[in-house]
CHARMM-style PDB file with segment names, atoms N, HN, CA, C and O in Angstrom:
ATOM      1  N   MET     1      22.566  24.610  -0.223  1.00  0.00      PROA
ATOM      2  CA  MET     1      22.619  24.185  -1.602  1.00  0.00      PROA
ATOM      3  C   MET     1      23.616  23.058  -1.795  1.00  0.00      PROA
ATOM      4  O   MET     1      23.316  22.057  -2.446  1.00  0.00      PROA
ATOM      5  N   THR     2      24.787  23.221  -1.237  1.00  0.00      PROA
ATOM      6  HN  THR     2      25.031  24.034  -0.709  1.00  0.00      PROA
ATOM      7  CA  THR     2      25.828  22.215  -1.436  1.00  0.00      PROA
ATOM      8  C   THR     2      25.445  20.896  -0.789  1.00  0.00      PROA
ATOM      9  O   THR     2      25.737  19.832  -1.336  1.00  0.00      PROA
ATOM     10  N   SER     3      24.791  20.949   0.377  1.00  0.00      PROA
ATOM     11  HN  SER     3      24.554  21.813   0.822  1.00  0.00      PROA
ATOM     12  CA  SER     3      24.426  19.711   1.063  1.00  0.00      PROA
ATOM     13  C   SER     3      23.411  18.910   0.254  1.00  0.00      PROA
ATOM     14  O   SER     3      23.446  17.680   0.271  1.00  0.00      PROA
ATOM     15  N   ASN     4      22.503  19.592  -0.459  1.00  0.00      PROA
ATOM     16  HN  ASN     4      22.474  20.591  -0.473  1.00  0.00      PROA
ATOM     17  CA  ASN     4      21.549  18.886  -1.300  1.00  0.00      PROA
ATOM     18  C   ASN     4      22.245  18.140  -2.424  1.00  0.00      PROA
ATOM     19  O   ASN     4      21.906  16.996  -2.724  1.00  0.00      PROA
ATOM     20  N   ASN     5      23.218  18.790  -3.042  1.00  0.00      PROA
ATOM     21  HN  ASN     5      23.494  19.719  -2.798  1.00  0.00      PROA
ATOM     22  CA  ASN     5      23.951  18.141  -4.122  1.00  0.00      PROA
ATOM     23  C   ASN     5      24.744  16.950  -3.606  1.00  0.00      PROA
ATOM     24  O   ASN     5      24.831  15.923  -4.279  1.00  0.00      PROA
ATOM     25  N   VAL     6      25.316  17.081  -2.430  1.00  0.00      PROA
ATOM     26  HN  VAL     6      25.245  17.915  -1.884  1.00  0.00      PROA
ATOM     27  CA  VAL     6      26.106  15.993  -1.863  1.00  0.00      PROA
ATOM     28  C   VAL     6      25.216  14.812  -1.536  1.00  0.00      PROA
ATOM     29  O   VAL     6      25.578  13.674  -1.835  1.00  0.00      PROA
ATOM     30  N   SER     7      24.039  15.053  -0.920  1.00  0.00      PROA
ATOM     31  HN  SER     7      23.745  15.977  -0.677  1.00  0.00      PROA
ATOM     32  CA  SER     7      23.153  13.946  -0.564  1.00  0.00      PROA
ATOM     33  C   SER     7      22.634  13.235  -1.808  1.00  0.00      PROA
ATOM     34  O   SER     7      22.479  12.014  -1.810  1.00  0.00      PROA
ATOM     35  N   THR     8      22.367  13.992  -2.860  1.00  0.00      PROA
ATOM     36  HN  THR     8      22.493  14.984  -2.859  1.00  0.00      PROA
ATOM     37  CA  THR     8      21.902  13.377  -4.100  1.00  0.00      PROA
ATOM     38  C   THR     8      22.987  12.482  -4.685  1.00  0.00      PROA
ATOM     39  O   THR     8      22.703  11.364  -5.117  1.00  0.00      PROA
ATOM     40  N   SER     9      24.222  12.962  -4.701  1.00  0.00      PROA
ATOM     41  HN  SER     9      24.453  13.869  -4.350  1.00  0.00      PROA
ATOM     42  CA  SER     9      25.299  12.141  -5.249  1.00  0.00      PROA
ATOM     43  C   SER     9      25.563  10.934  -4.353  1.00  0.00      PROA
ATOM     44  O   SER     9      25.907   9.862  -4.851  1.00  0.00      PROA
ATOM     45  N   ASN    10      25.408  11.094  -3.039  1.00  0.00      PROA
ATOM     46  HN  ASN    10      25.129  11.965  -2.635  1.00  0.00      PROA
ATOM     47  CA  ASN    10      25.585   9.954  -2.141  1.00  0.00      PROA
ATOM     48  C   ASN    10      24.520   8.897  -2.385  1.00  0.00      PROA
ATOM     49  O   ASN    10      24.819   7.703  -2.364  1.00  0.00      PROA
ATOM     50  N   ASN    11      23.277   9.320  -2.617  1.00  0.00      PROA
ATOM     51  HN  ASN    11      23.034  10.290  -2.634  1.00  0.00      PROA
ATOM     52  CA  ASN    11      22.212   8.366  -2.905  1.00  0.00      PROA
ATOM     53  C   ASN    11      22.482   7.617  -4.202  1.00  0.00      PROA
ATOM     54  O   ASN    11      22.256   6.410  -4.285  1.00  0.00      PROA
ATOM     55  N   THR    12      22.958   8.323  -5.199  1.00  0.00      PROA
ATOM     56  HN  THR    12      23.141   9.304  -5.131  1.00  0.00      PROA
ATOM     57  CA  THR    12      23.271   7.688  -6.478  1.00  0.00      PROA
ATOM     58  C   THR    12      24.412   6.700  -6.317  1.00  0.00      PROA
ATOM     59  O   THR    12      24.361   5.593  -6.855  1.00  0.00      PROA
ATOM     60  N   GLU    13      25.445   7.096  -5.577  1.00  0.00      PROA
ATOM     61  HN  GLU    13      25.487   7.994  -5.140  1.00  0.00      PROA
ATOM     62  CA  GLU    13      26.571   6.190  -5.366  1.00  0.00      PROA
ATOM     63  C   GLU    13      26.129   4.962  -4.573  1.00  0.00      PROA
ATOM     64  O   GLU    13      26.540   3.844  -4.884  1.00  0.00      PROA
ATOM     65  N   ARG    14      25.305   5.157  -3.567  1.00  0.00      PROA
ATOM     66  HN  ARG    14      24.971   6.065  -3.314  1.00  0.00      PROA
ATOM     67  CA  ARG    14      24.842   4.037  -2.747  1.00  0.00      PROA
ATOM     68  C   ARG    14      24.037   3.062  -3.592  1.00  0.00      PROA
ATOM     69  O   ARG    14      24.202   1.848  -3.470  1.00  0.00      PROA
ATOM     70  N   THR    15      23.156   3.595  -4.460  1.00  0.00      PROA
ATOM     71  HN  THR    15      23.022   4.582  -4.559  1.00  0.00      PROA
ATOM     72  CA  THR    15      22.360   2.742  -5.337  1.00  0.00      PROA
ATOM     73  C   THR    15      23.262   1.960  -6.277  1.00  0.00      PROA
ATOM     74  O   THR    15      23.055   0.765  -6.488  1.00  0.00      PROA
ATOM     75  N   THR    16      24.252   2.619  -6.836  1.00  0.00      PROA
ATOM     76  HN  THR    16      24.421   3.590  -6.664  1.00  0.00      PROA
ATOM     77  CA  THR    16      25.172   1.953  -7.753  1.00  0.00      PROA
ATOM     78  C   THR    16      25.972   0.879  -7.019  1.00  0.00      PROA
ATOM     79  O   THR    16      26.213  -0.198  -7.563  1.00  0.00      PROA
ATOM     80  N   LEU    17      26.377   1.169  -5.803  1.00  0.00      PROA
ATOM     81  HN  LEU    17      26.181   2.044  -5.362  1.00  0.00      PROA
ATOM     82  CA  LEU    17      27.134   0.187  -5.029  1.00  0.00      PROA
ATOM     83  C   LEU    17      26.288  -1.019  -4.671  1.00  0.00      PROA
ATOM     84  O   LEU    17      26.819  -2.122  -4.539  1.00  0.00      PROA
ATOM     85  N   GLU    18      24.991  -0.838  -4.512  1.00  0.00      PROA
ATOM     86  HN  GLU    18      24.560   0.058  -4.619  1.00  0.00      PROA
ATOM     87  CA  GLU    18      24.110  -1.957  -4.190  1.00  0.00      PROA
ATOM     88  C   GLU    18      23.844  -2.836  -5.401  1.00  0.00      PROA
ATOM     89  O   GLU    18      23.249  -3.905  -5.263  1.00  0.00      PROA
ATOM     90  N   GLY    19      24.264  -2.419  -6.564  1.00  0.00      PROA
ATOM     91  HN  GLY    19      24.747  -1.551  -6.677  1.00  0.00      PROA
ATOM     92  CA  GLY    19      24.172  -3.268  -7.745  1.00  0.00      PROA
ATOM     93  C   GLY    19      23.022  -2.946  -8.667  1.00  0.00      PROA
ATOM     94  O   GLY    19      22.826  -3.653  -9.656  1.00  0.00      PROA
ATOM     95  N   GLU    20      22.247  -1.905  -8.388  1.00  0.00      PROA
ATOM     96  HN  GLU    20      22.406  -1.331  -7.585  1.00  0.00      PROA
ATOM     97  CA  GLU    20      21.142  -1.556  -9.274  1.00  0.00      PROA
ATOM     98  C   GLU    20      21.445  -0.214  -9.926  1.00  0.00      PROA
ATOM     99  O   GLU    20      21.700   0.780  -9.245  1.00  0.00      PROA
ATOM    100  N   SER    21      21.414  -0.201 -11.230  1.00  0.00      PROA
ATOM    101  HN  SER    21      21.207  -1.008 -11.782  1.00  0.00      PROA
ATOM    102  CA  SER    21      21.661   1.040 -11.943  1.00  0.00      PROA
ATOM    103  C   SER    21      20.387   1.882 -11.969  1.00  0.00      PROA
ATOM    104  O   SER    21      19.310   1.422 -11.590  1.00  0.00      PROA
ATOM    105  N   LYS    22      20.535   3.095 -12.416  1.00  0.00      PROA
ATOM    106  HN  LYS    22      21.410   3.469 -12.724  1.00  0.00      PROA
ATOM    107  CA  LYS    22      19.391   3.996 -12.502  1.00  0.00      PROA
ATOM    108  C   LYS    22      18.351   3.443 -13.474  1.00  0.00      PROA
ATOM    109  O   LYS    22      17.150   3.552 -13.230  1.00  0.00      PROA
ATOM    110  N   GLU    23      18.809   2.856 -14.568  1.00  0.00      PROA
ATOM    111  HN  GLU    23      19.785   2.767 -14.767  1.00  0.00      PROA
ATOM    112  CA  GLU    23      17.889   2.293 -15.554  1.00  0.00      PROA
ATOM    113  C   GLU    23      17.120   1.113 -14.976  1.00  0.00      PROA
ATOM    114  O   GLU    23      15.930   0.955 -15.247  1.00  0.00      PROA
ATOM    115  N   ALA    24      17.793   0.281 -14.179  1.00  0.00      PROA
ATOM    116  HN  ALA    24      18.760   0.409 -13.959  1.00  0.00      PROA
ATOM    117  CA  ALA    24      17.123  -0.865 -13.574  1.00  0.00      PROA
ATOM    118  C   ALA    24      16.064  -0.405 -12.581  1.00  0.00      PROA
ATOM    119  O   ALA    24      14.983  -0.988 -12.510  1.00  0.00      PROA
ATOM    120  N   LEU    25      16.370   0.632 -11.820  1.00  0.00      PROA
ATOM    121  HN  LEU    25      17.249   1.106 -11.878  1.00  0.00      PROA
ATOM    122  CA  LEU    25      15.387   1.163 -10.875  1.00  0.00      PROA
ATOM    123  C   LEU    25      14.196   1.764 -11.604  1.00  0.00      PROA
ATOM    124  O   LEU    25      13.056   1.605 -11.168  1.00  0.00      PROA
ATOM    125  N   ASN    26      14.452   2.455 -12.716  1.00  0.00      PROA
ATOM    126  HN  ASN    26      15.378   2.584 -13.070  1.00  0.00      PROA
ATOM    127  CA  ASN    26      13.347   3.012 -13.502  1.00  0.00      PROA
ATOM    128  C   ASN    26      12.469   1.906 -14.059  1.00  0.00      PROA
ATOM    129  O   ASN    26      11.245   2.037 -14.068  1.00  0.00      PROA
ATOM    130  N   GLN    27      13.068   0.824 -14.522  1.00  0.00      PROA
ATOM    131  HN  GLN    27      14.063   0.717 -14.515  1.00  0.00      PROA
ATOM    132  CA  GLN    27      12.303  -0.296 -15.058  1.00  0.00      PROA
ATOM    133  C   GLN    27      11.465  -0.935 -13.977  1.00  0.00      PROA
ATOM    134  O   GLN    27      10.298  -1.257 -14.205  1.00  0.00      PROA
ATOM    135  N   LYS    28      12.047  -1.126 -12.788  1.00  0.00      PROA
ATOM    136  HN  LYS    28      12.994  -0.865 -12.603  1.00  0.00      PROA
ATOM    137  CA  LYS    28      11.321  -1.727 -11.680  1.00  0.00      PROA
ATOM    138  C   LYS    28      10.135  -0.853 -11.272  1.00  0.00      PROA
ATOM    139  O   LYS    28       9.038  -1.358 -11.036  1.00  0.00      PROA
ATOM    140  N   THR    29      10.361   0.457 -11.191  1.00  0.00      PROA
ATOM    141  HN  THR    29      11.253   0.868 -11.383  1.00  0.00      PROA
ATOM    142  CA  THR    29       9.302   1.388 -10.815  1.00  0.00      PROA
ATOM    143  C   THR    29       8.197   1.382 -11.858  1.00  0.00      PROA
ATOM    144  O   THR    29       7.016   1.409 -11.513  1.00  0.00      PROA
ATOM    145  N   SER    30       8.567   1.347 -13.123  1.00  0.00      PROA
ATOM    146  HN  SER    30       9.527   1.325 -13.404  1.00  0.00      PROA
ATOM    147  CA  SER    30       7.586   1.317 -14.204  1.00  0.00      PROA
ATOM    148  C   SER    30       6.737   0.056 -14.131  1.00  0.00      PROA
ATOM    149  O   SER    30       5.519   0.112 -14.298  1.00  0.00      PROA
ATOM    150  N   THR    31       7.372  -1.066 -13.886  1.00  0.00      PROA
ATOM    151  HN  THR    31       8.362  -1.111 -13.750  1.00  0.00      PROA
ATOM    152  CA  THR    31       6.652  -2.334 -13.785  1.00  0.00      PROA
ATOM    153  C   THR    31       5.701  -2.321 -12.606  1.00  0.00      PROA
ATOM    154  O   THR    31       4.562  -2.771 -12.730  1.00  0.00      PROA
ATOM    155  N   GLN    32       6.143  -1.817 -11.467  1.00  0.00      PROA
ATOM    156  HN  GLN    32       7.069  -1.452 -11.367  1.00  0.00      PROA
ATOM    157  CA  GLN    32       5.281  -1.747 -10.284  1.00  0.00      PROA
ATOM    158  C   GLN    32       4.096  -0.834 -10.534  1.00  0.00      PROA
ATOM    159  O   GLN    32       2.985  -1.139 -10.099  1.00  0.00      PROA
ATOM    160  N   PHE    33       4.305   0.280 -11.224  1.00  0.00      PROA
ATOM    161  HN  PHE    33       5.207   0.528 -11.577  1.00  0.00      PROA
ATOM    162  CA  PHE    33       3.220   1.211 -11.515  1.00  0.00      PROA
ATOM    163  C   PHE    33       2.179   0.566 -12.422  1.00  0.00      PROA
ATOM    164  O   PHE    33       0.979   0.682 -12.176  1.00  0.00      PROA
ATOM    165  N   ILE    34       2.636  -0.109 -13.465  1.00  0.00      PROA
ATOM    166  HN  ILE    34       3.611  -0.203 -13.666  1.00  0.00      PROA
ATOM    167  CA  ILE    34       1.710  -0.752 -14.397  1.00  0.00      PROA
ATOM    168  C   ILE    34       0.922  -1.847 -13.688  1.00  0.00      PROA
ATOM    169  O   ILE    34      -0.284  -1.977 -13.893  1.00  0.00      PROA
ATOM    170  N   LEU    35       1.596  -2.632 -12.858  1.00  0.00      PROA
ATOM    171  HN  LEU    35       2.576  -2.527 -12.691  1.00  0.00      PROA
ATOM    172  CA  LEU    35       0.928  -3.706 -12.135  1.00  0.00      PROA
ATOM    173  C   LEU    35      -0.114  -3.161 -11.174  1.00  0.00      PROA
ATOM    174  O   LEU    35      -1.242  -3.653 -11.146  1.00  0.00      PROA
ATOM    175  N   SER    36       0.239  -2.162 -10.390  1.00  0.00      PROA
ATOM    176  HN  SER    36       1.155  -1.762 -10.413  1.00  0.00      PROA
ATOM    177  CA  SER    36      -0.707  -1.620  -9.416  1.00  0.00      PROA
ATOM    178  C   SER    36      -1.878  -0.928 -10.100  1.00  0.00      PROA
ATOM    179  O   SER    36      -3.009  -1.020  -9.625  1.00  0.00      PROA
ATOM    180  N   THR    37      -1.626  -0.239 -11.204  1.00  0.00      PROA
ATOM    181  HN  THR    37      -0.706  -0.165 -11.590  1.00  0.00      PROA
ATOM    182  CA  THR    37      -2.708   0.403 -11.949  1.00  0.00      PROA
ATOM    183  C   THR    37      -3.650  -0.635 -12.536  1.00  0.00      PROA
ATOM    184  O   THR    37      -4.869  -0.468 -12.483  1.00  0.00      PROA
ATOM    185  N   SER    38      -3.100  -1.703 -13.093  1.00  0.00      PROA
ATOM    186  HN  SER    38      -2.111  -1.839 -13.136  1.00  0.00      PROA
ATOM    187  CA  SER    38      -3.926  -2.762 -13.669  1.00  0.00      PROA
ATOM    188  C   SER    38      -4.783  -3.428 -12.604  1.00  0.00      PROA
ATOM    189  O   SER    38      -5.971  -3.665 -12.823  1.00  0.00      PROA
ATOM    190  N   LEU    39      -4.196  -3.731 -11.460  1.00  0.00      PROA
ATOM    191  HN  LEU    39      -3.230  -3.539 -11.283  1.00  0.00      PROA
ATOM    192  CA  LEU    39      -4.968  -4.347 -10.382  1.00  0.00      PROA
ATOM    193  C   LEU    39      -6.067  -3.419  -9.891  1.00  0.00      PROA
ATOM    194  O   LEU    39      -7.163  -3.879  -9.574  1.00  0.00      PROA
ATOM    195  N   GLY    40      -5.796  -2.122  -9.824  1.00  0.00      PROA
ATOM    196  HN  GLY    40      -4.905  -1.748 -10.082  1.00  0.00      PROA
ATOM    197  CA  GLY    40      -6.819  -1.162  -9.415  1.00  0.00      PROA
ATOM    198  C   GLY    40      -7.976  -1.118 -10.391  1.00  0.00      PROA
ATOM    199  O   GLY    40      -9.136  -1.101  -9.979  1.00  0.00      PROA
ATOM    200  N   VAL    41      -7.674  -1.098 -11.690  1.00  0.00      PROA
ATOM    201  HN  VAL    41      -6.732  -1.111 -12.025  1.00  0.00      PROA
ATOM    202  CA  VAL    41      -8.719  -1.062 -12.708  1.00  0.00      PROA
ATOM    203  C   VAL    41      -9.545  -2.343 -12.671  1.00  0.00      PROA
ATOM    204  O   VAL    41     -10.771  -2.289 -12.768  1.00  0.00      PROA
ATOM    205  N   ILE    42      -8.892  -3.488 -12.532  1.00  0.00      PROA
ATOM    206  HN  ILE    42      -7.897  -3.532 -12.453  1.00  0.00      PROA
ATOM    207  CA  ILE    42      -9.610  -4.763 -12.456  1.00  0.00      PROA
ATOM    208  C   ILE    42     -10.522  -4.799 -11.231  1.00  0.00      PROA
ATOM    209  O   ILE    42     -11.649  -5.287 -11.314  1.00  0.00      PROA
ATOM    210  N   THR    43     -10.047  -4.290 -10.103  1.00  0.00      PROA
ATOM    211  HN  THR    43      -9.131  -3.893 -10.036  1.00  0.00      PROA
ATOM    212  CA  THR    43     -10.859  -4.251  -8.889  1.00  0.00      PROA
ATOM    213  C   THR    43     -12.094  -3.377  -9.086  1.00  0.00      PROA
ATOM    214  O   THR    43     -13.197  -3.756  -8.693  1.00  0.00      PROA
ATOM    215  N   ILE    44     -11.908  -2.213  -9.693  1.00  0.00      PROA
ATOM    216  HN  ILE    44     -11.012  -1.905 -10.013  1.00  0.00      PROA
ATOM    217  CA  ILE    44     -13.046  -1.322  -9.944  1.00  0.00      PROA
ATOM    218  C   ILE    44     -14.064  -1.981 -10.869  1.00  0.00      PROA
ATOM    219  O   ILE    44     -15.270  -1.879 -10.642  1.00  0.00      PROA
ATOM    220  N   ILE    45     -13.585  -2.653 -11.907  1.00  0.00      PROA
ATOM    221  HN  ILE    45     -12.606  -2.736 -12.092  1.00  0.00      PROA
ATOM    222  CA  ILE    45     -14.489  -3.335 -12.840  1.00  0.00      PROA
ATOM    223  C   ILE    45     -15.256  -4.447 -12.136  1.00  0.00      PROA
ATOM    224  O   ILE    45     -16.459  -4.599 -12.349  1.00  0.00      PROA
ATOM    225  N   LEU    46     -14.571  -5.228 -11.297  1.00  0.00      PROA
ATOM    226  HN  LEU    46     -13.594  -5.104 -11.124  1.00  0.00      PROA
ATOM    227  CA  LEU    46     -15.245  -6.306 -10.575  1.00  0.00      PROA
ATOM    228  C   LEU    46     -16.300  -5.771  -9.611  1.00  0.00      PROA
ATOM    229  O   LEU    46     -17.396  -6.323  -9.519  1.00  0.00      PROA
ATOM    230  N   VAL    47     -15.976  -4.707  -8.899  1.00  0.00      PROA
ATOM    231  HN  VAL    47     -15.086  -4.258  -8.974  1.00  0.00      PROA
ATOM    232  CA  VAL    47     -16.948  -4.117  -7.974  1.00  0.00      PROA
ATOM    233  C   VAL    47     -18.139  -3.566  -8.747  1.00  0.00      PROA
ATOM    234  O   VAL    47     -19.281  -3.741  -8.321  1.00  0.00      PROA
ATOM    235  N   ALA    48     -17.898  -2.912  -9.863  1.00  0.00      PROA
ATOM    236  HN  ALA    48     -16.970  -2.770 -10.209  1.00  0.00      PROA
ATOM    237  CA  ALA    48     -18.986  -2.367 -10.672  1.00  0.00      PROA
ATOM    238  C   ALA    48     -19.861  -3.481 -11.235  1.00  0.00      PROA
ATOM    239  O   ALA    48     -21.086  -3.356 -11.257  1.00  0.00      PROA
ATOM    240  N   ALA    49     -19.245  -4.563 -11.688  1.00  0.00      PROA
ATOM    241  HN  ALA    49     -18.250  -4.664 -11.670  1.00  0.00      PROA
ATOM    242  CA  ALA    49     -20.006  -5.674 -12.252  1.00  0.00      PROA
ATOM    243  C   ALA    49     -20.859  -6.355 -11.185  1.00  0.00      PROA
ATOM    244  O   ALA    49     -22.023  -6.673 -11.427  1.00  0.00      PROA
ATOM    245  N   THR    50     -20.282  -6.578 -10.010  1.00  0.00      PROA
ATOM    246  HN  THR    50     -19.336  -6.320  -9.814  1.00  0.00      PROA
ATOM    247  CA  THR    50     -21.074  -7.229  -8.957  1.00  0.00      PROA
ATOM    248  C   THR    50     -22.194  -6.313  -8.474  1.00  0.00      PROA
ATOM    249  O   THR    50     -23.274  -6.797  -8.136  1.00  0.00      PROA
ATOM    250  N   ALA    51     -21.965  -5.019  -8.434  1.00  0.00      PROA
ATOM    251  HN  ALA    51     -21.087  -4.626  -8.708  1.00  0.00      PROA
ATOM    252  CA  ALA    51     -23.026  -4.083  -8.048  1.00  0.00      PROA
ATOM    253  C   ALA    51     -24.117  -4.050  -9.124  1.00  0.00      PROA
ATOM    254  O   ALA    51     -25.302  -3.961  -8.804  1.00  0.00      PROA
ATOM    255  N   TYR    52     -23.723  -4.121 -10.377  1.00  0.00      PROA
ATOM    256  HN  TYR    52     -22.760  -4.193 -10.637  1.00  0.00      PROA
ATOM    257  CA  TYR    52     -24.683  -4.100 -11.474  1.00  0.00      PROA
ATOM    258  C   TYR    52     -25.592  -5.333 -11.435  1.00  0.00      PROA
ATOM    259  O   TYR    52     -26.795  -5.232 -11.672  1.00  0.00      PROA
ATOM    260  N   PHE    53     -25.015  -6.476 -11.140  1.00  0.00      PROA
ATOM    261  HN  PHE    53     -24.037  -6.558 -10.947  1.00  0.00      PROA
ATOM    262  CA  PHE    53     -25.814  -7.698 -11.104  1.00  0.00      PROA
ATOM    263  C   PHE    53     -26.491  -7.918  -9.754  1.00  0.00      PROA
ATOM    264  O   PHE    53     -27.139  -8.947  -9.560  1.00  0.00      PROA
ATOM    265  N   GLY    54     -26.360  -6.997  -8.835  1.00  0.00      PROA
ATOM    266  HN  GLY    54     -25.834  -6.162  -8.993  1.00  0.00      PROA
ATOM    267  CA  GLY    54     -27.103  -7.050  -7.593  1.00  0.00      PROA
ATOM    268  C   GLY    54     -26.472  -7.888  -6.506  1.00  0.00      PROA
ATOM    269  O   GLY    54     -27.131  -8.194  -5.512  1.00  0.00      PROA
ATOM    270  N   LEU    55     -25.224  -8.267  -6.659  1.00  0.00      PROA
ATOM    271  HN  LEU    55     -24.688  -8.018  -7.467  1.00  0.00      PROA
ATOM    272  CA  LEU    55     -24.586  -9.058  -5.633  1.00  0.00      PROA
ATOM    273  C   LEU    55     -24.118  -8.190  -4.455  1.00  0.00      PROA
ATOM    274  O   LEU    55     -23.953  -8.672  -3.334  1.00  0.00      PROA
ATOM    275  N   ILE    56     -23.910  -6.907  -4.740  1.00  0.00      PROA
ATOM    276  HN  ILE    56     -24.044  -6.516  -5.651  1.00  0.00      PROA
ATOM    277  CA  ILE    56     -23.536  -5.951  -3.697  1.00  0.00      PROA
ATOM    278  C   ILE    56     -24.539  -4.809  -3.748  1.00  0.00      PROA
ATOM    279  O   ILE    56     -24.850  -4.308  -4.829  1.00  0.00      PROA
ATOM    280  N   ARG    57     -25.038  -4.399  -2.616  1.00  0.00      PROA
ATOM    281  HN  ARG    57     -24.785  -4.806  -1.738  1.00  0.00      PROA
ATOM    282  CA  ARG    57     -25.975  -3.268  -2.560  1.00  0.00      PROA
ATOM    283  C   ARG    57     -25.237  -2.037  -2.036  1.00  0.00      PROA
ATOM    284  O   ARG    57     -24.604  -2.082  -0.981  1.00  0.00      PROA
ATOM    285  N   PHE    58     -25.327  -0.939  -2.786  1.00  0.00      PROA
ATOM    286  HN  PHE    58     -25.841  -0.902  -3.643  1.00  0.00      PROA
ATOM    287  CA  PHE    58     -24.721   0.323  -2.331  1.00  0.00      PROA
ATOM    288  C   PHE    58     -25.798   1.295  -1.953  1.00  0.00      PROA
ATOM    289  OT1 PHE    58     -25.501   2.418  -1.544  1.00  0.00      PROA
TER     290      PHE     58
END
């Protein structure tokens, strides 16, 4: 139990020492999630549209 708490605090301290706060990391993660989700949806729409118009045969 104690080792888990120590490793968690060490990770937090290391992140803070590297210059990124917890809020900055959350913002970065949120942005990456939105970007990857948007690209996935756009890819699915493009594949569906090309299949609908007969450019790709499934």
